[in-house]
C-alpha positions as CSV (number, residue, x, y, z in Angstrom):
1,M,-24.4,81.5,-28.9
2,P,-25.0,78.3,-27.1
3,D,-27.2,75.9,-28.4
4,N,-28.1,73.9,-25.5
5,A,-28.5,73.7,-22.0
6,R,-25.4,72.5,-21.1
7,E,-23.4,74.9,-22.9
8,I,-25.4,77.7,-21.1
9,F,-24.7,76.3,-17.8
10,V,-21.0,75.8,-18.3
11,R,-20.9,79.2,-19.6
12,N,-22.8,80.9,-16.6
13,L,-21.0,78.4,-14.1
14,K,-17.6,79.4,-15.0
15,F,-19.0,83.5,-14.9
16,L,-20.6,83.1,-11.6
17,M,-17.6,81.1,-9.9
18,E,-15.2,83.7,-11.1
19,D,-17.4,86.6,-10.1
20,R,-18.0,85.2,-6.8
21,G,-14.3,83.7,-6.2
22,I,-15.5,80.4,-5.8
23,S,-13.3,77.5,-6.9
24,Q,-13.9,73.6,-7.8
25,A,-12.6,72.8,-4.4
26,D,-15.3,74.9,-2.9
27,I,-17.9,73.2,-4.9
28,C,-16.5,69.7,-3.6
29,R,-16.5,70.7,0.0
30,V,-19.8,72.3,0.1
31,L,-21.8,70.0,-2.2
32,G,-20.0,66.8,-1.1
33,V,-19.2,66.1,-4.8
34,S,-15.8,64.4,-5.9
35,S,-13.2,66.9,-7.8
36,A,-13.8,64.8,-10.6
37,T,-17.9,65.4,-10.5
38,A,-16.9,69.1,-10.1
39,S,-14.5,69.2,-13.0
40,D,-17.0,67.5,-15.3
41,W,-19.6,69.9,-14.3
42,C,-17.2,72.7,-15.2
43,S,-16.3,71.1,-18.7
44,G,-19.6,70.5,-19.5
45,K,-19.2,66.5,-19.6
46,K,-22.1,66.1,-17.0
47,F,-24.9,68.2,-15.8
48,P,-25.7,68.3,-12.2
49,R,-28.8,66.5,-10.8
50,V,-31.7,69.0,-9.8
51,D,-31.0,68.7,-6.0
52,K,-27.2,69.6,-6.7
53,L,-28.0,72.1,-9.0
54,Q,-30.2,74.2,-6.6
55,R,-27.5,73.6,-3.5
56,L,-24.8,74.9,-6.3
57,A,-27.1,78.0,-7.0
58,D,-27.4,78.5,-3.4
59,L,-23.4,78.2,-2.9
60,L,-23.1,81.0,-5.5
61,G,-26.0,83.2,-4.2
62,V,-27.8,83.2,-7.3
63,R,-31.4,81.9,-8.5
64,L,-31.5,78.7,-10.5
65,S,-32.3,80.8,-13.6
66,S,-28.7,82.5,-13.3
67,L,-26.9,79.2,-14.0
68,T,-29.8,77.6,-16.5
69,S,-31.0,79.9,-18.9
70,E,-29.5,82.6,-21.6
71,E,-31.2,85.5,-19.5
72,G,-29.6,84.3,-16.1
73,L,-26.4,86.4,-16.2
74,R,-28.6,89.3,-17.0
75,D,-31.2,88.6,-14.2
76,Y,-27.7,88.4,-12.1
77,E,-26.3,91.7,-13.3
78,D,-29.5,93.5,-12.3
79,Q,-29.6,91.9,-9.1
80,K,-26.2,93.3,-8.6
81,I,-27.1,96.8,-9.7
82,L,-30.3,96.5,-7.3
83,E,-27.8,95.5,-4.7
84,E,-25.3,98.4,-5.2
85,L,-28.5,100.9,-5.1
86,H,-29.9,99.4,-2.1
87,Q,-26.2,99.7,-0.6
88,D,-25.3,103.0,-1.3
89,P,-27.4,105.6,0.2
90,K,-26.7,108.1,-2.5
91,L,-27.4,106.0,-5.4
92,R,-30.8,104.9,-3.5
93,M,-31.6,108.6,-3.4
94,L,-31.0,109.6,-7.0
95,F,-33.0,106.0,-8.0
96,D,-35.9,107.1,-5.7
97,R,-36.1,110.8,-7.1
98,A,-35.5,109.4,-10.6
99,R,-38.9,107.3,-10.2
100,N,-41.0,110.3,-10.1
101,M,-39.4,112.2,-12.7
102,S,-41.0,113.2,-16.1
103,E,-39.6,111.7,-19.2
104,R,-38.5,115.4,-20.1
105,D,-36.9,115.6,-16.6
106,K,-35.1,112.6,-16.9
107,D,-33.7,113.4,-20.1
108,R,-32.2,116.8,-18.5
109,M,-30.6,114.5,-15.8
110,L,-28.9,112.7,-18.5
111,Q,-27.8,115.7,-20.1
112,I,-26.7,117.4,-16.8
113,S,-24.9,114.1,-15.9
114,D,-23.1,113.9,-19.3
115,I,-21.9,117.5,-18.9
116,I,-20.7,116.9,-15.4
117,K,-18.7,113.7,-16.7
118,G,-17.3,115.6,-19.5
119,E,-15.9,118.5,-17.2
120,L,-14.4,115.9,-14.7
121,Y,-13.2,113.4,-16.9
122,G,-12.5,115.0,-20.2
123,E,-14.9,113.0,-22.1
């Protein structure tokens, strides 16, 4: 587990860059920084100033906390799941229906889902 803010930032930055398909060259071009600066950020040698940090988050399409906190990547993953739910009408319908279910009904739906998954995929 990272023991300081710089390690957290580097880990989150690398993950988000890979996930979003953004290179160090993209960071240089969009943020107007040198390749040495972008390299220093990615390696943890330096930490961006606050203004650059926010622009970096904007470039990656995430909240600032996604870069700077332990919980940031979990928040990012939650955001991606919500985007999927919003974009897929069938998932959105299932989610909307599940919101009003009792706990007992939710348990039944999970059991049904497990049965269907087992029959379709041999699990």
